[in-house]
Each structure stands twice: as structure tokens, then as C-alpha cells.
N, C-alpha and C positions, 0 to 999 in steps of 0.2 A: 333473313329475307324480309323485305318490306311488304306488308299486305297490300292487296289491290287498292287503287285509289282512282278517283275521278280526275280528269284533266284540270289542273289548276295552275296559277302562277303565283309566285311569291317575290317580294322585293327584299334583297339582302341588305346588310348594314351599310353598303356602299352605293346603294341605289340601283343596283343591277337587277333586271328581271330574270327570275329563274322559272323555267318551264318544267312543270312536273307532269309527265305524260299519263294519259288514262291507259293503264295496261295491267297485266297481272302482277305488277310490282317489279322491283329491281333488287339485285343482289348486293347488299352492303356488308357481307360477312368477311370481306378481306380489307375493310377500311380501318382496322385497328380497334383499340379499346375505346369505349365511350368515355368522354372526359367532360367534367364540369368544374367550375370554380366554386363559388358558394352554392350549396344545395339546401334550399329551405322548403320543406314539405309543410305547407300550411294546413292548419286544422284548428278547430275549436273544441272538438271532442272526438271520441271514437266513432260517433255516428255522423259527424260532419268533418271530413278529412280528405285530403288528397291521397292518391295511391300511386306508388311507384314500385313496379315489380321488376326484379333483376332475374331474368329467366335463364339467359345463357351469356357467355362471354365475361368481360371484366369492365367494372366502372371505376375509373380513377377520379378521386375527389381532390382538388388542389386548394379549396377553401374550407369554410366552416361547413359542417353537416348538422342540420337541425331537423330532427325527426321526433318531435315531442309526443305525437299521438300514434306512434307505431305505423306510420304510413309506408315506410320502406319494407318490402317483402322480398326475401332472397331465397331462391331455390337452392338445392343441395350443391350444385357444381360451380356456378359463377362465383367470381371474386370481387369484393369491394376493396379498393386500395387507397389509403390515405397518403397523398403525395404532397410535394411543395414544402412550405415553411411551417411556422406555427399555425396550429388549428384548434378549434373548439369543436368537440364531438359530443352530440347530445345522447348518443347511445341508441338502443333499439329495444322497444318493448317486445318485439317479435324475435329478438335474437338475431345473431349473424351466424352464417355457416363458415364461409371462408373469408377472413379479413387480414389484410396486410397493413403494416406500418412501414412505409417506404417513402419517407420524405427526404429533404435535404439533411445532410449530416448535422447532428445536434439540434434538430428541430423538435419542438415540444408539442405533443398532441394532447390537449387537455380534455378529459372526459368529465362531463358536468353531471351526468346521471349514472346509468349503468347499462351493461348489456350482458347477455348470455351467449357463450359460444356453444352452438348446439352440437349434439352427437354427430360424429362423422366430419366435423369441421375443424378449423384451426385458427389460432391467432399467430400470425407469422411476423417476426421482426427482421427487417432488412436494413432500414436507416430511420433513425428518430427515436424518440422516447415518448411512450404513452404514460400520462400522469393521472392518478386519481387522488382524492382528498383523503388521506389516511385517518383523519379525525372524524370523517363522516362515513364510517364503514357500513352503516345500515342502508344507505342510499347511494353511495358512490363506490362502485366496485366492478370487477369483471368476474363472472361465474362460468365455470366450465362443467358442461353436462357430462354425465357418466355414460357407461355403455348402455345401449338401448336394445331391448329384444322385442320385436313385433309379436304380440300375443297370438295373431292369426297365422302368420307365416313362419314364425320362429327365426326370422332373419335377424342377425345381430349386427347392430351399427356400433362401431367402436366409440370410446370416449373421445370428446374433444381434446385437442392437443395445443400446448404452447410450444412454438417452434422458433428457433433461431436467436434466442436471447444471447447477447454478448456484452462486452465491456462498453460498447458505444451505442447499442440499440437494445432497449429493454422496457419492461413495465416498472414503473416506480409508484407503488401504492398498494392497493389491497385486492387480493384475489382469493376466491374460495371455491371449493368443490366438495361434494359429497359423493362417495363411491364405495361400492362394496369390496371388502378385502377378504381373502380366504387364507386360512392357515397354510403355510408353506409356499405361497405364491407371492412373488414380488409385485407390489402395486405401486405405480409411480405417480398416481393422482394427477393425470394430464400433463405430466412432465413439468410441474410448477416449481420443482427443485427439491422435493422431498420424496423419498421412497421408503416404504415399510415392508418388511417380511415378518409376518407374525409367526411365532414359533411355538406358542404355548398350546395347551390343550383347549383353550377357549376360542370359539370362532368370534372374531371381533365384530362382524355384521357390517352395517353401513358406517363408514368412517368420514367424519367431517374434518376437512383440513383447510386452513386459511394461511395466507402469506401476507405479511405486511413489510414493505421495504421503504416506508415513508421516513422513519426516523430510527433512533437507537436508544437503548436503555443506558443511563449514565452509570459511572463506576460504583456509586453508592449502593446499588441494588445487588452487588456481587460479594460484599464482605471481604474479609481478609485484611492484611496489613496495608497492601498497596494495590487495590484492584484496578483493573482496566475497564473501559467501557465495553458494552455489548456491540456487536457488529450491526450494521443497518439492515437487518433481516431477522424476522421472527416467524416461526410457524406455530399455529395452534392446532392441536390434535385432539379429537374427541371420538374415540371408538363407540359404536353403538352398544357394545357390550364390553365394558372396561374391566369388569371383575375377572381376575386371573389372566388378563391379557399380557402378552410378552412379545417383544418385537426387536428385530434388527433395524436400525435407522441409518439412512444415507441423507446427509444434509449438504445440499450444494449451495454455493455462494459465488458472488462476483468480487473480483479484487477491489473495485471501486467502493464496495460496501465495508472495507476495512479501514478506510481513512476519512478524515473530516468528520469525526464522531463527536457527539455532544458530551461534554464533561459536566461535572457537578456544578460548575460556576456558570453554566448556560453557553459557554463558548463552544466552537466546533473545531477544536485544534487536536482532538484526540485521534488515536490510531492503535492498532493491535498488531502484534507480530504473528504473521500467519503460521509460523512454525511452532508457536506455543498455543494454538487454539484448542479449546475444550468445549464440550457440550454442556449446557446449563439448562435447568428446568425450573420454572416458576409455577407454583400451584395456588398463588393468592393474588392473581391479577397483576403480575409483573412487578410488585413492589420489592420482592426479594427473590433471588435465584440461588439454587443449590448446584454445586458442581457434579456432573456425572462422569466427566472424563472423556476419553476417546480410545477407540481400538484401531483406528487407521486414519490416515490423511494423505490424499493424493489427488492431483488434478482438480483442486477446488471442491472436493467432496470429503467430508468428515464422516467417519463410520463409527457407530457405537452399537454394541450388541447388548442384549439383555435389558432392554428398556421395559420397565414395569409399571411406570407411572406416566400419565398422559395429561398434558395441559399446554403450557406455552414454553417453546424451546427457542433458544438463541445460542450464539457462540461468543466467547470472550477468551482472554488469555487464561491459562490454567493458574490456579492459586499455588504458590510455592509449597505451602504446608497445609492443605485442606484438612479440616477436622473430620476424622474417620467417622465419628458418631456424634449427633446432636441429641443429648439425653435431656428429656423434658421433665420426667419424674423418676424417682428411684425410692422405693419404700420397703420396709421389713416390718411385719406385724406378727404378733403372737396369735396362733390359731390353736387353742387348746395346748396339747403337748408339743405342738410343731410350730414352725415359723413359715410364713408366706412371704417370699421375696418377689416384688413386682417392679418393672420398670417400662418406660415408654420412650421410644426414639422418635424424633421429627424427621431425621434423615440419616442415612448410612452410606458410606462410600468405601468400597472394597473391604466390607465387614465380613469376616468368616463366622464369628460368633462370640459368645460370652461364657466365661467361667464365673460361677458363684463360689466365693470363698468365705471361709468362717474363721474367727479367732476368739479366744476366750480372754485375751489380754489386750487386744487392740494393736498388738505388735507383730506377732507370729501368725501368719495366715496359712491355711491349707485349702485345697479345692474340694468342695462338696460335690459338684456336678457341672455339666456343660449344657448349654442351650445354643443351637445353631441359629445364625441369622435367618430371618424369613427370606431375604433376598440379599445378594451381595451388594447391590446399590438400590437405594430407595429414597424417595422424597415424600413419602406419606407417613402418617403416624402409624407406629407398629407397637403392639403391647406384647410383653413377655412375662412369664411367671416361673417360679421354682419353689417347691415345697421342701423345707428341711425336715425330714422325718427321723433323723438320728434319735436314738433312745437316750434316756437319762440326761436330759439337758438341765443344767442348773446354773444359777447366776446370770451374768450378762454375756450375751453372745453378740460378737460384731460381725456384720456381713458386708462384704464389698464386692464390686463387679470388676472383672478383668475383661476388657474388650480386646479381641485379637483380629488383626487384619489378615487378608489372604497372603500377604507377603511376610507374615510372621511378627510384624511390629505389634506392640500391645499398649494399652492405656488402662489406668485404673480410676475408678470413681469412688469417692469418699465413703467410708463405712457408715452403716446405719446400725443401731443397737436394739436388741430385744431382750427384756428382762424375764427370766424364768424363775420366779419365786412364788410360793404359795400354791393353792389349788387353782385349777382352770378346767372349764368344761371341756370334755373330750371332744365334743361335736361342735365347737365354736365355728362361726362363719365369718368370712371376710369378702368384701366387695372391692373390686378395682376396674377401672380407675374411678375413684370417688373423690371429688365431684366427677360426673360424667360430662365429657365435652364432646362426644360424638354420638353415635347411634348404637353402640354395643357396650354392655356391662358384663363383667365376668364375676362369678360367684364361686369361691372355693370353700368347701365345707367337708366335714368328716361325718361318717355314718358307720355304725358298728355292723350294719347288715346292708346287703344290696337290695335294690327294688325300686319301686316307683315312689316318687315324692311329689308333693304339690307346691308349685310356686305361686305367690300371690303378691301383687304390687298395689298398694293403695296410696291415695294422697292424704294430706294431713286432716281431711274432713272424714276419712274412712271410706271414701268412694273407691270401688275396685277398678283399677286401671288395666290390670293384666292378670289372668289366671290360666295356668296351664300345667300339664303333667310333665315331669322330668325324670330321667333315669339316673339313679344313683349307684355308685359302686361301694363295695365294702372297703372302707378306708377313705382316702381323699378323692373327692370329685371336683373337677373344674368345669363349671357350666358357663356356656356362652348364651347371653340373653341379647337378641338382636332386634333391630327395627324399633329403636327407641328414639330416633331422630325427631319425631313429632311431639315427644314429651315436653310439656312446657316447663320453663325454668322454675325450680322450687324444690321443696323437700319431700321425700316419699319414704314409705315404710315397706321394706322387702321382707317377706317371710317364706320360709321353706319348711313344710311339714315332712319329716323323715318317715321311712317305712315303719319305724317303731312307734309312730304317733307323736313323737316330740317335735316341737316347732322351734326354729331358730329365727330371730328377728334382727334386723339392723336398719339404720337410716342411711339413705343415699341423698345426694344433692345433684340435681340436673342444672347445668350452667346454661 
């Protein structure tokens, strides 16, 4: 309805006089959508700006849309639709509720800033491609708001949704959203192409998810004898509470993201075989990826269960013979009458566990004990230890690891030697990893009686860095000393006073 107006006359573009009567107004609700070519909302600041409110109906924009100071205000129900050919869209500081990309087939809609799709709204693709600058993700993006609950009325407004993406009409660039996920409940994060169902005992909290389809990772990041490039889609995942988090992942992709991929030489002649796709994870800024495999692939969705590490994910062809375990350290040290065997893995793929084997001649080995893998698949550093407490050790003992896959295949790691000659302190102490390259240090020591001990860490000047009480068992104790990430690089002295009053000291190095 047009509001009441005084009687006026206007001259149209052809010189005709148009009489506008003085009346209660007239009904234009059946006249169709409002349409504009270029829409420039002039402004110099938030205080000095034009205002355009879209209260009902639909606004079709056929040219550029310039809204630099948030002059465009859209209510919950009306739609703004970007029509026609190539367009430049400046975004909206106030966000959009319902927005359509419905231009001519193949048209490019270039977003030069950013906009938020508000709760209850959608970004719908019909025809055309919306493009952001993937190298300017801090300023050029589309963000989807999560579920919103009114604190006064408890009315729940659902999360914004991405609708209608297909091979010919889609968003090419950077998308992000932060939404709360709950254990046992599938969360599709506004339908941007990634769904997670957390299955662990830890509630993940608010999960940040980003999607970048601007480019792909070249083959050199994937290792192996003849790696393929990554597809033109990556997801970043950061749970609010990642410790102990575990999830099933559903990774959706488009067929056009499997071709015209960047190779190591900079050309875009690469492609991947969809039937061989595997999930990969990078934890170091996409410089290198580790293969996680897949548990299902159907209708452009790859499924992987038991995800335990979260960072940057993409897809590429599976390596023919991926290394089951990447071992970064393997040590064996004398600890009084016993031997401490420690090892650290950087990644594990289908790993069931490890056997610690011993030999007195370096040729014939027997199994001392087994240590299960912390998780079947992992791309984070994991430390393991085993103490050889067999009596009457003499001479040289050779220790090696046998790693066993879930399918029964095994691999061996070269032996380490420990010499048992002469007298040794019964309550010697060993630290690992040493040097420390993370935030945790483990101390293995022996005590003839159980009880409370005192831990003390000092720097080379004698300044006390850490002091606390620790519980010791009779025999071998394996202590975890956490929260050392802020420790400055250098040398430190670690001392533990046993319940008997004796003190064991050793030096550690923080890298």
C-alpha cells in the first residue's frame, strides 16, 4: 500500500504528465517485485547516510549493489535477489536475512567486502556464482549465524542456511560459521558442506567451521611416491573443547572441485579420481597433510568415523601404501635395575598397538609386553612408554618395537641397546621426552615405599619454577607433569624427593 499523498504531478522520462491524486493512497501490492539496476546507497559515515528499508516483498537488483555504510536494512521475510549478469556486491554491515543468487547462467557476482546471513535467513543459489577473495579471508567472506534463542520469550530462531548449491551455481571463496554442537546430535553447520556428529564423552561446545573453495593444495603437501593434488575445497574445524573430542565427519564436495587443480609446477592441469578419494588432515597450516582414509563414499559425500584431531581437512587420492606410523623418537634407557623404553609418534593410521621386544644377542627377539595405540588414527604427537622390570638383567639388552595394524600387518623399528653392568642406583629417574617439545614432561622413577614425594623444577640460576606434591607408588611410578608450554627455552633441573627423604635429580632441556 502506498501511504497517503497530496495531489501532485510528475513528468516521466518521455515527457508525459503523470497525475498522482490526493487520496488515502493506492494499492501497488500486485505490481510485482521492486526492481533496480545499479543501487548505490550514498553515505560518508554511519551518521551521514541514506537509508533503504526492505519491509515486505522482494527487491531484484540487476546491477551493482553498493552499501558501504550499512544503509540497507532488511526485515525477516522479504527477499533481495541479485539478477542479471556480472555484478559487484559490497555486502551489508547489517547482514541479510533472505538473499538469492539468481542471475544469468554463469554470471559472476563479486563480493568486495562481507556479509552475515542472519539467523532464520538463507543464501539461496538458483543461477550464477558468488565469488569472494580467498586470500583476504579476514575481510572478504560470508558468515552464517547460528541458532538464536530470545532470552525473554525463549523463542528459537534456527541457524541461517546455505541452499541450492550445485555444479553450475555455488559460492567460490570463503565461508565461516560458529555453532554449538552437542554429543550424539548431528550438526550440519548451516549446510555449508560439512557435518559432524560428536561421539566422545567430551562436549565440544561452540565449534568454528570455515570452508575455502578458492584454490587447492598441490601434490607436494601429501607425501608418498606419486601424490595427487588436493581438491578445491578445505574445511577448518576448531571445537571449543577439543581435548578428548571424537566425531564422525561427512565431507561434501562438487564434481567441478576435482578438476583443473594446481600442480607443483603452478599449472592447473591436475585432477583426482573420485573413486580413490581419501580424507586428509593438516595440523601445521596446510604445509603437510596426513592421510586419515575413509569409511564411506556416496553421492559426493565422504564419510570418516573416529576423527580425534581437528584442524584443516581436505580430500585427495589415497596413497597406495601409507605409512602406518610416523615415529619421531624411540629410546631405551637404564633406570637402576630396570630399563625404560619410550617412543613418540607424529601420526598413526589404522594402528592397533605396539609390542616391546627384547633380545640378548640382537638376533633372537621375544615379546616383553604390549601397549595399545591411544587411538586407531591420529595426526597429533602421542607419547608411549614401557618399563622392563625383569629380574637378573646382565650384559647388553636389545629393545625393538613391533607396530601392529588393525588388519594384522606389522612393522619393526630398529633396536636400541641398554648395558647392564656394574652397580646402579635402585631409584634412578628418567625423563621423557627430553628435550621437551610440547607442554608435557613425564618422569619415571622408582621408590622402595609408597607415599608423597616433592617435585621441584629450577632454572640454571636456582630460581624455583615449579614445586608441587606428587603421589608415588612402591616400585615404578610414571608421573605426568603438564602445563609446561610457557616454559622458556633452556636448561632446567628437575628434582623429586622420595618418601624416604632421598632426592633424585636430572637435567632437562626445553626447546
